[in-house]
PDB file as gemmi writes it, atoms N, CA and C in Angstrom:
CRYST1    1.000    1.000    1.000  90.00  90.00  90.00 P 1                      
ATOM      1  N   UNK A   1      -9.730  22.049 -20.387  1.00  0.00           N  
ATOM      2  CA  UNK A   1      -9.396  20.741 -19.829  1.00  0.00           C  
ATOM      3  C   UNK A   1     -10.160  19.678 -20.596  1.00  0.00           C  
ATOM      4  N   UNK A   2      -9.447  18.670 -21.029  1.00  0.00           N  
ATOM      5  CA  UNK A   2     -10.113  17.581 -21.746  1.00  0.00           C  
ATOM      6  C   UNK A   2     -10.885  16.705 -20.759  1.00  0.00           C  
ATOM      7  N   UNK A   3     -11.847  15.997 -21.284  1.00  0.00           N  
ATOM      8  CA  UNK A   3     -12.669  15.140 -20.430  1.00  0.00           C  
ATOM      9  C   UNK A   3     -11.837  14.050 -19.759  1.00  0.00           C  
ATOM     10  N   UNK A   4     -10.784  13.582 -20.430  1.00  0.00           N  
ATOM     11  CA  UNK A   4      -9.937  12.541 -19.840  1.00  0.00           C  
ATOM     12  C   UNK A   4      -9.202  13.034 -18.603  1.00  0.00           C  
ATOM     13  N   UNK A   5      -9.007  14.327 -18.510  1.00  0.00           N  
ATOM     14  CA  UNK A   5      -8.279  14.890 -17.379  1.00  0.00           C  
ATOM     15  C   UNK A   5      -9.186  15.701 -16.457  1.00  0.00           C  
ATOM     16  N   UNK A   6     -10.485  15.482 -16.561  1.00  0.00           N  
ATOM     17  CA  UNK A   6     -11.456  16.245 -15.786  1.00  0.00           C  
ATOM     18  C   UNK A   6     -11.284  15.990 -14.289  1.00  0.00           C  
ATOM     19  N   UNK A   7     -11.258  17.069 -13.508  1.00  0.00           N  
ATOM     20  CA  UNK A   7     -11.235  16.969 -12.056  1.00  0.00           C  
ATOM     21  C   UNK A   7     -12.592  17.360 -11.502  1.00  0.00           C  
ATOM     22  N   UNK A   8     -12.946  16.732 -10.404  1.00  0.00           N  
ATOM     23  CA  UNK A   8     -14.215  17.002  -9.728  1.00  0.00           C  
ATOM     24  C   UNK A   8     -13.937  17.214  -8.239  1.00  0.00           C  
ATOM     25  N   UNK A   9     -14.907  17.760  -7.551  1.00  0.00           N  
ATOM     26  CA  UNK A   9     -14.758  17.966  -6.110  1.00  0.00           C  
ATOM     27  C   UNK A   9     -14.615  16.616  -5.413  1.00  0.00           C  
ATOM     28  N   UNK A  10     -13.657  16.537  -4.515  1.00  0.00           N  
ATOM     29  CA  UNK A  10     -13.413  15.305  -3.774  1.00  0.00           C  
ATOM     30  C   UNK A  10     -14.367  15.236  -2.590  1.00  0.00           C  
ATOM     31  N   UNK A  11     -15.374  14.404  -2.702  1.00  0.00           N  
ATOM     32  CA  UNK A  11     -16.381  14.317  -1.638  1.00  0.00           C  
ATOM     33  C   UNK A  11     -16.020  13.276  -0.583  1.00  0.00           C  
ATOM     34  N   UNK A  12     -15.037  12.448  -0.858  1.00  0.00           N  
ATOM     35  CA  UNK A  12     -14.680  11.382   0.077  1.00  0.00           C  
ATOM     36  C   UNK A  12     -13.559  11.778   1.031  1.00  0.00           C  
ATOM     37  N   UNK A  13     -12.941  12.920   0.806  1.00  0.00           N  
ATOM     38  CA  UNK A  13     -11.809  13.334   1.635  1.00  0.00           C  
ATOM     39  C   UNK A  13     -12.222  14.298   2.739  1.00  0.00           C  
ATOM     40  N   UNK A  14     -13.497  14.595   2.818  1.00  0.00           N  
ATOM     41  CA  UNK A  14     -13.963  15.631   3.737  1.00  0.00           C  
ATOM     42  C   UNK A  14     -14.281  15.128   5.124  1.00  0.00           C  
ATOM     43  N   UNK A  15     -15.291  15.703   5.667  1.00  0.00           N  
ATOM     44  CA  UNK A  15     -15.739  15.470   7.034  1.00  0.00           C  
ATOM     45  C   UNK A  15     -16.144  14.010   7.230  1.00  0.00           C  
ATOM     46  N   UNK A  16     -15.494  13.353   8.166  1.00  0.00           N  
ATOM     47  CA  UNK A  16     -15.787  11.936   8.436  1.00  0.00           C  
ATOM     48  C   UNK A  16     -17.118  11.766   9.163  1.00  0.00           C  
ATOM     49  N   UNK A  17     -17.731  12.869   9.599  1.00  0.00           N  
ATOM     50  CA  UNK A  17     -19.015  12.796  10.292  1.00  0.00           C  
ATOM     51  C   UNK A  17     -20.201  12.798   9.336  1.00  0.00           C  
ATOM     52  N   UNK A  18     -19.927  12.949   8.046  1.00  0.00           N  
ATOM     53  CA  UNK A  18     -21.013  12.935   7.070  1.00  0.00           C  
ATOM     54  C   UNK A  18     -21.626  11.544   7.000  1.00  0.00           C  
ATOM     55  N   UNK A  19     -22.935  11.515   6.862  1.00  0.00           N  
ATOM     56  CA  UNK A  19     -23.576  10.213   6.754  1.00  0.00           C  
ATOM     57  C   UNK A  19     -23.669   9.792   5.283  1.00  0.00           C  
ATOM     58  N   UNK A  20     -24.114   8.584   5.066  1.00  0.00           N  
ATOM     59  CA  UNK A  20     -24.169   8.037   3.708  1.00  0.00           C  
ATOM     60  C   UNK A  20     -25.049   8.865   2.789  1.00  0.00           C  
ATOM     61  N   UNK A  21     -26.155   9.385   3.306  1.00  0.00           N  
ATOM     62  CA  UNK A  21     -27.060  10.169   2.465  1.00  0.00           C  
ATOM     63  C   UNK A  21     -26.414  11.479   2.028  1.00  0.00           C  
ATOM     64  N   UNK A  22     -25.651  12.104   2.898  1.00  0.00           N  
ATOM     65  CA  UNK A  22     -24.947  13.330   2.510  1.00  0.00           C  
ATOM     66  C   UNK A  22     -23.938  13.037   1.401  1.00  0.00           C  
ATOM     67  N   UNK A  23     -23.229  11.933   1.534  1.00  0.00           N  
ATOM     68  CA  UNK A  23     -22.249  11.554   0.513  1.00  0.00           C  
ATOM     69  C   UNK A  23     -22.956  11.215  -0.799  1.00  0.00           C  
ATOM     70  N   UNK A  24     -24.064  10.471  -0.742  1.00  0.00           N  
ATOM     71  CA  UNK A  24     -24.812  10.154  -1.958  1.00  0.00           C  
ATOM     72  C   UNK A  24     -25.341  11.416  -2.627  1.00  0.00           C  
ATOM     73  N   UNK A  25     -25.801  12.357  -1.825  1.00  0.00           N  
ATOM     74  CA  UNK A  25     -26.320  13.600  -2.369  1.00  0.00           C  
ATOM     75  C   UNK A  25     -25.209  14.373  -3.083  1.00  0.00           C  
ATOM     76  N   UNK A  26     -24.044  14.439  -2.470  1.00  0.00           N  
ATOM     77  CA  UNK A  26     -22.904  15.117  -3.093  1.00  0.00           C  
ATOM     78  C   UNK A  26     -22.440  14.374  -4.341  1.00  0.00           C  
ATOM     79  N   UNK A  27     -22.475  13.047  -4.287  1.00  0.00           N  
ATOM     80  CA  UNK A  27     -22.092  12.256  -5.457  1.00  0.00           C  
ATOM     81  C   UNK A  27     -23.042  12.534  -6.619  1.00  0.00           C  
ATOM     82  N   UNK A  28     -24.301  12.751  -6.313  1.00  0.00           N  
ATOM     83  CA  UNK A  28     -25.279  13.113  -7.331  1.00  0.00           C  
ATOM     84  C   UNK A  28     -24.879  14.405  -8.020  1.00  0.00           C  
ATOM     85  N   UNK A  29     -24.432  15.368  -7.235  1.00  0.00           N  
ATOM     86  CA  UNK A  29     -23.998  16.650  -7.783  1.00  0.00           C  
ATOM     87  C   UNK A  29     -22.785  16.479  -8.689  1.00  0.00           C  
ATOM     88  N   UNK A  30     -21.818  15.685  -8.245  1.00  0.00           N  
ATOM     89  CA  UNK A  30     -20.609  15.456  -9.047  1.00  0.00           C  
ATOM     90  C   UNK A  30     -20.970  14.768 -10.362  1.00  0.00           C  
ATOM     91  N   UNK A  31     -21.845  13.779 -10.306  1.00  0.00           N  
ATOM     92  CA  UNK A  31     -22.261  13.082 -11.530  1.00  0.00           C  
ATOM     93  C   UNK A  31     -22.984  14.047 -12.472  1.00  0.00           C  
ATOM     94  N   UNK A  32     -23.795  14.921 -11.930  1.00  0.00           N  
ATOM     95  CA  UNK A  32     -24.501  15.923 -12.737  1.00  0.00           C  
ATOM     96  C   UNK A  32     -23.512  16.834 -13.452  1.00  0.00           C  
ATOM     97  N   UNK A  33     -22.499  17.265 -12.735  1.00  0.00           N  
ATOM     98  CA  UNK A  33     -21.508  18.175 -13.305  1.00  0.00           C  
ATOM     99  C   UNK A  33     -20.640  17.491 -14.365  1.00  0.00           C  
ATOM    100  N   UNK A  34     -20.422  16.206 -14.236  1.00  0.00           N  
ATOM    101  CA  UNK A  34     -19.539  15.500 -15.158  1.00  0.00           C  
ATOM    102  C   UNK A  34     -20.221  14.925 -16.378  1.00  0.00           C  
ATOM    103  N   UNK A  35     -21.540  14.980 -16.429  1.00  0.00           N  
ATOM    104  CA  UNK A  35     -22.257  14.329 -17.518  1.00  0.00           C  
ATOM    105  C   UNK A  35     -21.997  14.959 -18.874  1.00  0.00           C  
ATOM    106  N   UNK A  36     -21.552  16.218 -18.904  1.00  0.00           N  
ATOM    107  CA  UNK A  36     -21.271  16.849 -20.196  1.00  0.00           C  
ATOM    108  C   UNK A  36     -20.079  16.187 -20.891  1.00  0.00           C  
ATOM    109  N   UNK A  37     -19.191  15.610 -20.109  1.00  0.00           N  
ATOM    110  CA  UNK A  37     -18.026  14.925 -20.682  1.00  0.00           C  
ATOM    111  C   UNK A  37     -18.290  13.452 -20.945  1.00  0.00           C  
ATOM    112  N   UNK A  38     -19.069  12.852 -20.122  1.00  0.00           N  
ATOM    113  CA  UNK A  38     -19.271  11.405 -20.205  1.00  0.00           C  
ATOM    114  C   UNK A  38     -20.763  11.109 -20.139  1.00  0.00           C  
ATOM    115  N   UNK A  39     -21.331  10.738 -21.257  1.00  0.00           N  
ATOM    116  CA  UNK A  39     -22.778  10.551 -21.326  1.00  0.00           C  
ATOM    117  C   UNK A  39     -23.272   9.440 -20.400  1.00  0.00           C  
ATOM    118  N   UNK A  40     -22.408   8.489 -20.059  1.00  0.00           N  
ATOM    119  CA  UNK A  40     -22.827   7.420 -19.157  1.00  0.00           C  
ATOM    120  C   UNK A  40     -23.066   7.929 -17.737  1.00  0.00           C  
ATOM    121  N   UNK A  41     -22.508   9.086 -17.421  1.00  0.00           N  
ATOM    122  CA  UNK A  41     -22.752   9.659 -16.096  1.00  0.00           C  
ATOM    123  C   UNK A  41     -24.197  10.103 -15.934  1.00  0.00           C  
ATOM    124  N   UNK A  42     -24.905  10.294 -17.032  1.00  0.00           N  
ATOM    125  CA  UNK A  42     -26.333  10.623 -16.956  1.00  0.00           C  
ATOM    126  C   UNK A  42     -27.074   9.497 -16.235  1.00  0.00           C  
ATOM    127  N   UNK A  43     -26.760   8.245 -16.586  1.00  0.00           N  
ATOM    128  CA  UNK A  43     -27.380   7.107 -15.920  1.00  0.00           C  
ATOM    129  C   UNK A  43     -26.978   7.005 -14.460  1.00  0.00           C  
ATOM    130  N   UNK A  44     -25.706   7.236 -14.172  1.00  0.00           N  
ATOM    131  CA  UNK A  44     -25.227   7.239 -12.779  1.00  0.00           C  
ATOM    132  C   UNK A  44     -25.963   8.328 -12.004  1.00  0.00           C  
ATOM    133  N   UNK A  45     -26.058   9.510 -12.605  1.00  0.00           N  
ATOM    134  CA  UNK A  45     -26.763  10.623 -11.965  1.00  0.00           C  
ATOM    135  C   UNK A  45     -28.211  10.243 -11.655  1.00  0.00           C  
ATOM    136  N   UNK A  46     -28.920   9.690 -12.632  1.00  0.00           N  
ATOM    137  CA  UNK A  46     -30.328   9.346 -12.429  1.00  0.00           C  
ATOM    138  C   UNK A  46     -30.505   8.291 -11.349  1.00  0.00           C  
ATOM    139  N   UNK A  47     -29.604   7.310 -11.302  1.00  0.00           N  
ATOM    140  CA  UNK A  47     -29.683   6.280 -10.257  1.00  0.00           C  
ATOM    141  C   UNK A  47     -29.418   6.859  -8.875  1.00  0.00           C  
ATOM    142  N   UNK A  48     -28.388   7.712  -8.758  1.00  0.00           N  
ATOM    143  CA  UNK A  48     -28.094   8.337  -7.468  1.00  0.00           C  
ATOM    144  C   UNK A  48     -29.240   9.250  -7.032  1.00  0.00           C  
ATOM    145  N   UNK A  49     -29.781  10.007  -7.973  1.00  0.00           N  
ATOM    146  CA  UNK A  49     -30.900  10.897  -7.675  1.00  0.00           C  
ATOM    147  C   UNK A  49     -32.094  10.106  -7.158  1.00  0.00           C  
ATOM    148  N   UNK A  50     -32.363   8.984  -7.788  1.00  0.00           N  
ATOM    149  CA  UNK A  50     -33.469   8.135  -7.356  1.00  0.00           C  
ATOM    150  C   UNK A  50     -33.248   7.619  -5.933  1.00  0.00           C  
ATOM    151  N   UNK A  51     -32.027   7.198  -5.636  1.00  0.00           N  
ATOM    152  CA  UNK A  51     -31.708   6.737  -4.270  1.00  0.00           C  
ATOM    153  C   UNK A  51     -31.923   7.839  -3.247  1.00  0.00           C  
ATOM    154  N   UNK A  52     -31.417   9.007  -3.538  1.00  0.00           N  
ATOM    155  CA  UNK A  52     -31.536  10.125  -2.591  1.00  0.00           C  
ATOM    156  C   UNK A  52     -32.998  10.491  -2.381  1.00  0.00           C  
ATOM    157  N   UNK A  53     -33.759  10.548  -3.443  1.00  0.00           N  
ATOM    158  CA  UNK A  53     -35.186  10.920  -3.333  1.00  0.00           C  
ATOM    159  C   UNK A  53     -35.997   9.885  -2.562  1.00  0.00           C  
ATOM    160  N   UNK A  54     -35.653   8.603  -2.736  1.00  0.00           N  
ATOM    161  CA  UNK A  54     -36.395   7.547  -2.042  1.00  0.00           C  
ATOM    162  C   UNK A  54     -36.017   7.426  -0.573  1.00  0.00           C  
ATOM    163  N   UNK A  55     -34.754   7.688  -0.261  1.00  0.00           N  
ATOM    164  CA  UNK A  55     -34.258   7.396   1.081  1.00  0.00           C  
ATOM    165  C   UNK A  55     -34.184   8.603   2.013  1.00  0.00           C  
ATOM    166  N   UNK A  56     -34.323   9.807   1.492  1.00  0.00           N  
ATOM    167  CA  UNK A  56     -34.130  10.970   2.355  1.00  0.00           C  
ATOM    168  C   UNK A  56     -35.205  12.014   2.119  1.00  0.00           C  
ATOM    169  N   UNK A  57     -35.747  12.507   3.221  1.00  0.00           N  
ATOM    170  CA  UNK A  57     -36.679  13.630   3.131  1.00  0.00           C  
ATOM    171  C   UNK A  57     -35.951  14.945   3.384  1.00  0.00           C  
ATOM    172  N   UNK A  58     -34.714  14.856   3.842  1.00  0.00           N  
ATOM    173  CA  UNK A  58     -33.924  16.037   4.187  1.00  0.00           C  
ATOM    174  C   UNK A  58     -33.100  16.532   3.003  1.00  0.00           C  
ATOM    175  N   UNK A  59     -32.454  15.620   2.304  1.00  0.00           N  
ATOM    176  CA  UNK A  59     -31.547  15.982   1.220  1.00  0.00           C  
ATOM    177  C   UNK A  59     -32.295  16.122  -0.092  1.00  0.00           C  
ATOM    178  N   UNK A  60     -31.997  17.182  -0.799  1.00  0.00           N  
ATOM    179  CA  UNK A  60     -32.580  17.435  -2.114  1.00  0.00           C  
ATOM    180  C   UNK A  60     -31.458  17.520  -3.131  1.00  0.00           C  
ATOM    181  N   UNK A  61     -31.266  16.463  -3.890  1.00  0.00           N  
ATOM    182  CA  UNK A  61     -30.178  16.415  -4.869  1.00  0.00           C  
ATOM    183  C   UNK A  61     -30.551  17.253  -6.083  1.00  0.00           C  
ATOM    184  N   UNK A  62     -29.595  17.818  -6.769  1.00  0.00           N  
ATOM    185  CA  UNK A  62     -28.184  17.829  -6.417  1.00  0.00           C  
ATOM    186  C   UNK A  62     -27.906  18.755  -5.241  1.00  0.00           C  
ATOM    187  N   UNK A  63     -27.003  18.330  -4.386  1.00  0.00           N  
ATOM    188  CA  UNK A  63     -26.680  19.069  -3.167  1.00  0.00           C  
ATOM    189  C   UNK A  63     -25.663  20.170  -3.436  1.00  0.00           C  
ATOM    190  N   UNK A  64     -25.799  21.271  -2.723  1.00  0.00           N  
ATOM    191  CA  UNK A  64     -24.763  22.303  -2.829  1.00  0.00           C  
ATOM    192  C   UNK A  64     -23.474  21.801  -2.194  1.00  0.00           C  
ATOM    193  N   UNK A  65     -22.355  22.175  -2.792  1.00  0.00           N  
ATOM    194  CA  UNK A  65     -21.051  21.772  -2.259  1.00  0.00           C  
ATOM    195  C   UNK A  65     -20.120  22.968  -2.295  1.00  0.00           C  
ATOM    196  N   UNK A  66     -19.379  23.114  -1.235  1.00  0.00           N  
ATOM    197  CA  UNK A  66     -18.357  24.161  -1.206  1.00  0.00           C  
ATOM    198  C   UNK A  66     -17.166  23.701  -2.037  1.00  0.00           C  
ATOM    199  N   UNK A  67     -16.511  24.650  -2.657  1.00  0.00           N  
ATOM    200  CA  UNK A  67     -15.294  24.303  -3.400  1.00  0.00           C  
ATOM    201  C   UNK A  67     -14.273  23.749  -2.412  1.00  0.00           C  
ATOM    202  N   UNK A  68     -13.543  22.787  -2.850  1.00  0.00           N  
ATOM    203  CA  UNK A  68     -12.552  22.181  -1.965  1.00  0.00           C  
ATOM    204  C   UNK A  68     -11.532  21.421  -2.771  1.00  0.00           C  
ATOM    205  N   UNK A  69     -10.991  20.406  -2.166  1.00  0.00           N  
ATOM    206  CA  UNK A  69     -10.014  19.568  -2.847  1.00  0.00           C  
ATOM    207  C   UNK A  69     -10.669  18.903  -4.053  1.00  0.00           C  
ATOM    208  N   UNK A  70      -9.847  18.612  -5.035  1.00  0.00           N  
ATOM    209  CA  UNK A  70     -10.369  17.932  -6.217  1.00  0.00           C  
ATOM    210  C   UNK A  70      -9.681  16.589  -6.398  1.00  0.00           C  
ATOM    211  N   UNK A  71     -10.317  15.775  -7.203  1.00  0.00           N  
ATOM    212  CA  UNK A  71      -9.786  14.472  -7.564  1.00  0.00           C  
ATOM    213  C   UNK A  71     -10.146  14.235  -9.029  1.00  0.00           C  
ATOM    214  N   UNK A  72      -9.518  13.268  -9.639  1.00  0.00           N  
ATOM    215  CA  UNK A  72      -9.875  12.976 -11.027  1.00  0.00           C  
ATOM    216  C   UNK A  72     -11.260  12.330 -11.062  1.00  0.00           C  
ATOM    217  N   UNK A  73     -11.950  12.508 -12.160  1.00  0.00           N  
ATOM    218  CA  UNK A  73     -13.258  11.894 -12.316  1.00  0.00           C  
ATOM    219  C   UNK A  73     -13.127  10.373 -12.197  1.00  0.00           C  
ATOM    220  N   UNK A  74     -12.055   9.811 -12.741  1.00  0.00           N  
ATOM    221  CA  UNK A  74     -11.835   8.372 -12.659  1.00  0.00           C  
ATOM    222  C   UNK A  74     -11.723   7.915 -11.196  1.00  0.00           C  
ATOM    223  N   UNK A  75     -10.932   8.635 -10.380  1.00  0.00           N  
ATOM    224  CA  UNK A  75     -10.790   8.265  -8.968  1.00  0.00           C  
ATOM    225  C   UNK A  75     -12.109   8.402  -8.227  1.00  0.00           C  
ATOM    226  N   UNK A  76     -12.878   9.447  -8.549  1.00  0.00           N  
ATOM    227  CA  UNK A  76     -14.199   9.607  -7.943  1.00  0.00           C  
ATOM    228  C   UNK A  76     -15.070   8.380  -8.214  1.00  0.00           C  
ATOM    229  N   UNK A  77     -15.099   7.943  -9.478  1.00  0.00           N  
ATOM    230  CA  UNK A  77     -15.924   6.797  -9.844  1.00  0.00           C  
ATOM    231  C   UNK A  77     -15.462   5.518  -9.169  1.00  0.00           C  
ATOM    232  N   UNK A  78     -14.157   5.335  -9.048  1.00  0.00           N  
ATOM    233  CA  UNK A  78     -13.623   4.158  -8.344  1.00  0.00           C  
ATOM    234  C   UNK A  78     -14.045   4.187  -6.884  1.00  0.00           C  
ATOM    235  N   UNK A  79     -13.948   5.340  -6.238  1.00  0.00           N  
ATOM    236  CA  UNK A  79     -14.324   5.459  -4.822  1.00  0.00           C  
ATOM    237  C   UNK A  79     -15.815   5.337  -4.599  1.00  0.00           C  
ATOM    238  N   UNK A  80     -16.584   5.725  -5.603  1.00  0.00           N  
ATOM    239  CA  UNK A  80     -18.035   5.648  -5.481  1.00  0.00           C  
ATOM    240  C   UNK A  80     -18.468   4.195  -5.416  1.00  0.00           C  
TER     241      UNK A  80                                                      
END                                                                             
């Protein structure tokens, strides 16, 4: 799969009971996984990681995620 067509786990379509920190933690994981295709995601990853580390004592990024629905990397970034 080319980087332009890269799919990632859809973290915004899941459980509506998730709080912002859970979503940020999962977003950190997605950014980590996508950085091999897009070097700018390294900066996104580092910023998200910093937010999670500063704001949560419970979540340890990158967070584990179950396989589920996918979305394009572009749509993930727009939703983020």
